[in-house]
C-alpha positions as CSV (number, residue, x, y, z in Angstrom):
1,M,-61.7,113.1,-15.6
2,T,-63.0,116.7,-15.6
3,E,-63.9,118.6,-18.7
4,P,-60.9,121.0,-18.5
5,D,-58.6,118.0,-18.3
6,D,-60.2,116.4,-21.4
7,I,-59.7,119.5,-23.3
8,L,-56.0,119.5,-22.3
9,V,-55.3,115.9,-23.3
10,G,-57.1,116.1,-26.5
11,G,-54.9,119.0,-27.6
12,E,-51.8,117.0,-26.9
13,F,-52.9,114.1,-29.1
14,A,-53.8,116.4,-31.9
15,E,-50.3,117.9,-31.9
16,F,-48.7,114.3,-31.9
17,R,-50.7,113.2,-35.0
18,A,-49.8,116.4,-36.8
19,A,-46.1,115.8,-36.2
20,Y,-45.7,112.0,-37.0
21,V,-48.4,111.0,-39.4
22,P,-46.6,112.5,-42.5
23,V,-43.4,110.3,-41.9
24,V,-45.1,106.9,-41.0
25,H,-46.1,104.7,-44.0
26,P,-48.4,101.6,-43.6
27,A,-46.7,98.2,-44.3
28,G,-49.0,97.1,-47.0
29,T,-50.1,93.6,-48.2
30,A,-46.7,92.5,-49.5
31,A,-45.0,93.4,-46.2
32,V,-47.5,91.4,-44.3
33,R,-46.9,88.3,-46.5
34,R,-43.1,88.5,-46.0
35,T,-43.6,88.7,-42.3
36,V,-45.8,85.6,-42.2
37,R,-43.3,83.6,-44.4
38,R,-40.4,84.6,-42.1
39,R,-42.3,83.5,-39.0
40,R,-43.2,80.1,-40.6
41,R,-39.5,79.4,-41.5
42,R,-38.5,80.2,-38.0
43,T,-41.0,77.8,-36.6
44,T,-39.8,75.0,-38.9
45,V,-36.2,75.5,-37.9
46,V,-37.0,75.5,-34.2
47,T,-39.1,72.4,-34.6
48,A,-36.3,70.5,-36.4
49,A,-33.7,71.6,-33.9
50,A,-36.0,70.3,-31.1
51,V,-36.3,66.9,-32.8
52,V,-32.5,66.7,-33.3
53,L,-32.0,67.5,-29.6
54,A,-34.6,64.9,-28.6
55,V,-32.6,62.1,-30.4
56,A,-29.1,63.3,-29.5
57,V,-29.6,63.7,-25.8
58,P,-30.4,59.9,-25.0
59,V,-27.6,58.8,-27.4
60,G,-25.1,61.1,-25.7
61,A,-26.3,60.0,-22.3
62,S,-25.9,56.4,-23.2
63,G,-22.3,57.0,-24.5
64,A,-21.5,58.9,-21.4
65,L,-22.5,55.9,-19.3
66,H,-20.1,53.6,-21.1
67,R,-17.3,56.1,-21.6
68,R,-14.4,56.0,-19.1
69,T,-13.7,59.3,-17.5
70,G,-10.0,58.6,-17.0
71,P,-7.1,56.2,-18.0
72,P,-7.8,52.5,-17.5
73,P,-6.7,51.1,-14.1
74,T,-3.3,49.3,-14.0
75,P,-3.8,45.6,-13.1
76,A,-2.3,44.6,-9.8
77,Q,-0.7,41.4,-11.1
78,T,0.5,40.3,-14.5
79,V,-0.3,36.6,-15.4
80,T,2.1,35.0,-17.8
81,P,0.1,32.8,-20.2
82,S,0.9,29.1,-20.3
83,P,2.6,27.7,-23.5
84,S,-0.8,26.4,-24.7
85,E,-2.3,29.9,-24.5
86,T,-1.9,32.7,-27.1
87,T,-2.3,36.4,-26.9
88,S,-2.6,37.0,-30.7
89,S,-6.1,35.6,-31.0
90,P,-8.9,34.9,-28.6
91,P,-9.4,31.2,-27.4
92,P,-11.8,29.2,-29.4
93,P,-15.3,28.8,-28.1
94,P,-15.8,25.7,-25.8
95,T,-17.1,22.7,-27.6
96,T,-20.2,21.1,-26.3
97,P,-19.6,17.5,-25.3
98,A,-21.7,14.9,-26.9
99,P,-24.3,13.5,-24.7
100,S,-23.2,10.3,-22.9
101,T,-25.4,7.2,-22.6
102,A,-23.3,5.9,-19.6
103,S,-24.4,6.5,-16.1
104,P,-22.3,9.1,-14.1
105,S,-19.2,7.7,-12.4
106,R,-19.6,6.9,-8.7
107,A,-17.2,8.0,-6.0
108,A,-14.8,5.3,-4.8
109,P,-16.3,3.6,-1.7
110,D,-14.7,4.1,1.7
111,G,-12.6,1.0,2.4
112,R,-11.9,1.8,6.1
113,I,-13.0,-1.4,7.9
114,S,-13.0,-1.7,11.7
115,R,-12.0,-4.7,13.6
116,S,-15.6,-5.4,14.7
117,Q,-16.9,-5.0,11.1
118,L,-14.3,-7.5,9.8
119,L,-15.0,-10.0,12.5
120,A,-18.7,-9.8,11.7
121,A,-18.2,-10.4,7.9
122,R,-17.5,-13.5,5.8
123,V,-14.5,-12.8,3.6
124,D,-13.5,-14.7,0.4
125,L,-9.9,-15.2,1.2
126,P,-7.1,-16.1,-1.2
127,A,-5.2,-19.4,-1.0
128,W,-2.8,-20.1,1.9
129,T,0.4,-22.1,1.8
130,P,-0.9,-25.6,1.1
131,D,-2.3,-27.0,4.3
132,P,-5.3,-29.4,4.7
133,D,-6.7,-27.4,7.6
134,C,-6.4,-24.0,5.9
135,T,-8.5,-23.5,2.8
136,A,-9.3,-20.5,0.6
137,G,-12.8,-19.2,0.0
138,P,-15.5,-17.6,2.2
139,T,-14.2,-17.5,5.7
140,R,-15.3,-16.2,9.1
141,I,-12.4,-14.5,10.8
142,A,-12.1,-15.2,14.5
143,A,-10.9,-13.0,17.3
144,S,-9.4,-15.8,19.4
145,Y,-8.3,-19.5,18.9
146,R,-11.0,-22.1,19.4
147,K,-10.1,-25.0,17.1
148,E,-7.5,-26.1,14.5
149,G,-7.8,-24.1,11.3
150,D,-9.3,-21.0,12.8
151,V,-8.3,-17.8,11.0
152,L,-7.2,-15.2,13.5
153,L,-6.9,-11.5,13.0
154,E,-3.3,-10.5,14.1
155,E,-3.0,-6.9,12.8
156,L,-5.3,-4.3,11.2
157,V,-4.0,-1.0,9.5
158,H,-5.4,1.5,7.1
159,G,-4.1,3.6,4.1
160,D,-4.8,4.4,0.5
161,V,-3.0,1.4,-1.2
162,D,-4.6,1.6,-4.7
163,G,-4.4,5.4,-5.2
164,D,-8.1,6.1,-5.6
165,G,-8.1,8.8,-2.9
166,T,-9.9,6.7,-0.3
167,V,-8.6,4.6,2.5
168,E,-8.4,0.8,2.3
169,T,-7.8,-1.8,5.0
170,V,-4.8,-4.1,5.4
171,A,-5.1,-7.2,7.6
172,L,-2.5,-9.7,8.8
173,L,-4.3,-13.1,9.2
174,R,-3.1,-16.5,10.5
175,C,-4.5,-19.9,10.1
176,Q,-3.7,-21.4,13.5
177,I,-2.4,-25.0,13.6
178,F,-1.2,-25.7,17.1
179,Q,1.6,-23.2,17.7
180,H,2.3,-22.9,14.0
181,G,0.1,-22.2,10.9
182,P,0.4,-20.3,7.7
183,S,-0.1,-16.5,7.6
184,Q,-1.0,-14.0,4.9
185,V,-1.5,-10.2,4.5
186,V,-4.5,-9.1,2.4
187,A,-5.8,-5.7,1.3
188,L,-9.5,-5.2,1.8
189,D,-12.0,-2.8,0.3
190,R,-15.7,-2.3,-0.2
191,D,-17.6,-2.8,-3.4
192,A,-20.3,-0.4,-4.8
193,D,-22.8,-2.1,-2.5
194,G,-20.7,-1.7,0.6
195,R,-19.7,-5.4,0.9
196,I,-16.2,-6.2,2.2
197,V,-14.1,-7.7,-0.6
198,V,-10.4,-8.7,-1.0
199,L,-8.5,-6.2,-3.2
200,G,-5.5,-8.5,-3.4
201,Q,-3.1,-10.7,-1.4
202,V,0.0,-8.7,-0.5
203,A,2.2,-11.6,0.9
204,R,2.0,-15.0,2.4
205,S,4.2,-17.4,4.3
206,A,5.8,-20.4,2.7
207,K,7.0,-23.9,3.5
208,T,10.5,-22.5,3.4
209,A,11.5,-18.9,4.3
210,P,9.5,-16.9,5.1
211,E,7.7,-19.2,7.4
212,W,6.2,-16.5,9.5
213,L,4.7,-13.0,9.0
214,L,4.9,-10.7,12.0
215,D,3.6,-7.2,11.1
216,A,2.1,-4.9,8.4
217,Q,2.3,-1.2,7.8
218,V,1.0,1.3,5.1
219,T,3.2,4.2,4.2
220,D,2.0,7.7,3.0
221,R,2.8,6.7,-0.6
222,G,0.6,3.6,-0.4
223,T,3.3,1.0,0.0
224,V,2.4,-2.0,2.1
225,R,5.3,-3.1,4.2
226,V,5.4,-6.6,5.7
227,E,7.7,-7.8,8.4
228,M,8.6,-11.5,8.0
229,A,10.8,-14.2,9.6
230,D,12.7,-17.0,7.9
231,I,11.7,-19.6,10.6
232,A,8.5,-19.9,12.5
233,P,8.6,-20.2,16.3
234,G,7.7,-23.4,18.1
235,G,9.1,-27.0,18.4
236,G,11.9,-25.7,20.6
237,W,12.7,-22.8,18.2
238,S,12.6,-19.3,19.5
239,L,11.6,-16.4,17.3
240,D,14.6,-14.6,18.7
241,W,16.8,-16.9,16.6
242,S,14.9,-16.2,13.4
243,Q,16.1,-13.6,10.8
244,R,13.7,-10.8,10.2
245,Q,13.3,-8.4,7.3
246,W,10.8,-5.8,5.9
247,R,9.6,-6.0,2.3
248,G,7.5,-3.4,0.5
249,Y,4.7,-4.1,-2.0
250,R,2.7,-1.8,-4.3
251,W,-0.7,-2.3,-6.1
252,T,-0.3,-2.5,-9.9
253,G,-4.0,-2.5,-10.7
254,T,-4.3,-6.3,-10.7
255,R,-2.0,-7.5,-8.0
256,F,0.7,-6.5,-5.4
257,D,4.3,-6.6,-6.6
258,Q,7.4,-6.3,-4.4
259,V,9.1,-2.9,-4.8
260,D,11.3,-2.6,-1.8
261,G,13.4,-4.7,0.6
262,P,15.4,-8.0,0.1
263,T,13.9,-10.8,-1.9
264,S,15.4,-13.7,0.0
265,F,17.0,-14.8,3.3
266,G,20.6,-15.7,3.8
267,P,21.7,-18.7,5.9
268,N,20.4,-18.6,9.4
269,P,23.4,-18.6,11.8
270,H,21.4,-20.7,14.2
271,L,20.4,-23.3,11.7
272,A,22.3,-26.4,10.5
273,D,21.4,-29.3,8.3
274,L,23.2,-32.5,9.4
275,T,22.8,-35.9,7.9
276,V,24.1,-39.4,9.0
277,S,24.5,-42.8,7.5
278,A,25.5,-46.0,9.2
279,G,26.6,-49.5,8.0
280,D,25.4,-52.8,9.5
281,V,27.3,-54.5,12.3
282,A,28.6,-58.1,12.0
283,W,29.5,-59.6,15.4
284,S,32.4,-61.8,15.8
285,A,32.3,-65.2,17.4
286,P,32.0,-65.1,21.2
287,D,35.3,-65.0,23.1
288,A,36.1,-66.9,26.3
289,D,33.9,-64.6,28.3
290,G,31.0,-65.0,25.8
291,A,31.3,-61.4,24.5
292,R,31.3,-60.6,20.9
293,T,32.9,-57.6,19.1
294,G,32.1,-55.7,15.9
295,T,32.7,-52.5,14.0
296,I,30.2,-49.9,12.8
297,A,31.1,-47.3,10.0
298,V,29.3,-44.0,10.5
299,T,29.5,-40.9,8.2
300,V,28.2,-37.5,9.3
301,R,27.8,-34.6,6.8
302,N,27.0,-30.9,7.2
303,L,24.7,-30.0,4.3
304,S,24.2,-26.3,5.4
305,A,26.2,-23.2,4.9
306,V,26.5,-22.7,8.7
307,P,29.4,-24.4,10.6
308,A,28.4,-26.7,13.4
309,E,30.9,-26.1,16.3
310,L,29.8,-29.2,18.1
311,V,28.0,-32.3,16.9
312,E,26.5,-35.2,18.9
313,L,26.4,-38.7,17.4
314,H,24.2,-41.2,19.3
315,L,24.2,-45.0,18.6
316,R,21.1,-46.6,19.9
317,M,21.6,-50.4,20.3
318,Q,20.5,-53.3,22.4
319,V,21.2,-53.4,26.1
320,G,24.7,-54.6,26.9
321,T,26.5,-52.9,24.0
322,V,29.4,-50.6,25.0
323,A,32.2,-48.7,23.1
324,D,35.4,-50.6,22.4
325,G,38.7,-49.7,20.8
326,D,40.9,-46.7,20.1
327,A,38.7,-45.0,17.5
328,W,36.6,-43.4,20.2
329,S,39.5,-41.1,20.9
330,A,38.2,-38.9,18.1
331,C,35.4,-37.9,20.4
332,R,35.8,-34.8,22.6
333,D,35.1,-36.8,25.8
334,G,36.8,-40.0,24.6
335,A,35.1,-43.4,24.8
336,P,31.7,-43.2,26.6
337,P,31.3,-45.1,29.8
338,K,28.5,-47.7,30.2
339,G,25.2,-46.3,29.2
340,P,24.2,-44.3,26.1
341,I,26.8,-44.6,23.3
342,I,27.4,-41.0,22.5
343,C,30.3,-39.2,20.7
344,R,30.6,-35.4,20.6
345,F,33.0,-33.9,18.1
346,G,33.5,-30.8,16.1
347,P,33.7,-28.4,14.5
348,L,32.1,-29.6,11.3
349,G,32.3,-26.9,8.6
350,P,29.8,-26.2,5.8
351,G,29.8,-29.1,3.3
352,A,32.3,-31.1,5.4
353,E,32.0,-34.7,6.5
354,R,33.5,-37.0,9.1
355,I,33.8,-40.8,8.8
356,F,34.2,-43.0,12.0
357,R,34.8,-46.7,12.5
358,F,33.8,-47.4,16.0
359,G,34.4,-50.7,17.8
360,L,31.6,-52.2,19.8
361,R,31.5,-55.0,22.3
362,N,28.3,-56.9,23.3
363,T,27.6,-59.7,25.7
364,N,24.1,-60.3,24.4
365,S,23.9,-62.7,21.5
366,A,20.6,-61.4,20.2
367,S,20.4,-59.7,16.9
368,G,18.3,-56.6,16.0
369,T,18.1,-53.2,14.6
370,G,19.8,-50.0,15.8
371,I,19.5,-46.3,15.1
372,A,22.3,-43.8,14.4
373,E,21.2,-40.2,15.3
374,V,23.0,-36.9,14.8
375,T,22.1,-33.5,16.2
376,P,24.0,-30.1,16.3
377,V,24.8,-28.8,19.8
378,G,24.5,-25.1,20.6
379,T,24.5,-22.9,23.6
380,D,22.1,-20.5,25.2
381,A,24.1,-17.6,23.8
382,D,24.6,-19.3,20.4
383,P,21.8,-21.8,19.8
384,L,22.1,-24.2,16.9
385,M,19.2,-26.4,15.6
386,D,18.4,-28.7,12.7
387,P,14.8,-28.6,11.7
388,N,15.2,-31.2,8.9
389,H,14.8,-34.2,11.1
390,E,14.2,-36.6,8.1
391,N,18.0,-37.0,7.5
392,N,19.1,-37.0,11.1
393,E,18.6,-40.7,11.6
394,D,19.7,-43.9,9.9
395,R,18.8,-47.5,10.8
396,Y,21.3,-50.4,10.7
397,T,21.2,-54.0,11.7
398,Y,23.4,-56.1,13.9
399,R,23.6,-59.9,14.0
């Protein structure tokens, strides 16, 4: 700056001091102290506010995280509590079960047994209908007949018969004795080690009806159904003449009990039970021709509940004996000619009997023993048989 300028500025400052100095008063020591105290209080308030904000901000942020911003959502489905539940108080806390010392339960074994598996095993079978060739106990089941007493596998089906949720095996077995033999249906399972065991015997044949088991089934409910016949085939008897029926059995936990079907068979319409008895023959003295005559009393009874439309009575005697007299007119064909002494008559109703007094003539003076035999006579369309042969014959003497 040049000297003229300094002179000009300096004059301006001089005028300013002259105008304002008289009205400006210094603050003094007391004013300075008040200013300092005021600044300290401001600093303390600011610091406290900062601390409050430092604490409140995280808390508020946490509350904001858990606070819903709108009304609660409406549930899509309302569940009605069961009678055992309550809405007035929360359910009790679950109790902790006491530790068990027993081993955990094992799942039920699979009892589905194939044909090849069964034929390869030895099975401890229940008792059959009493027969010397068919015994209970460990048995090897055969696929085909080789010798008397072989146990044959006739049928194999599967189903849950004991309600354990797994499948068991049901087998129809037959102990073969010629064309006959007892039969039984057994339920098979596996034990915990996988061995084939018998759960129980469902049904078996008997000396009387049922003499024959034909088939086995398992229903969805676990009922074992067995088809059976009153009379076994063979010995001239056709299975077509037998009465058949289905019976249902259920497992009780210890055995199979019948729960469905008939419990017995009615009289078989193709089956009769005839019996005969004959008295002895006393010959007269020989006549002029050397022939002797005599009379035989014969009684025939029908012990069954089935009528016999036609009955045949046969008198077996020594050669040279023929029918004689009018009593033979009771026979359908009259007196028999020379040859077998046979009388056919009928009908003979259930429980009925017929008594005959037949005359005989003989030119042979020898004595001996004869046989009276009775049999029912049927047709192809309506066969009639008598399986009880023990009472179909009676012996008599003639002298």
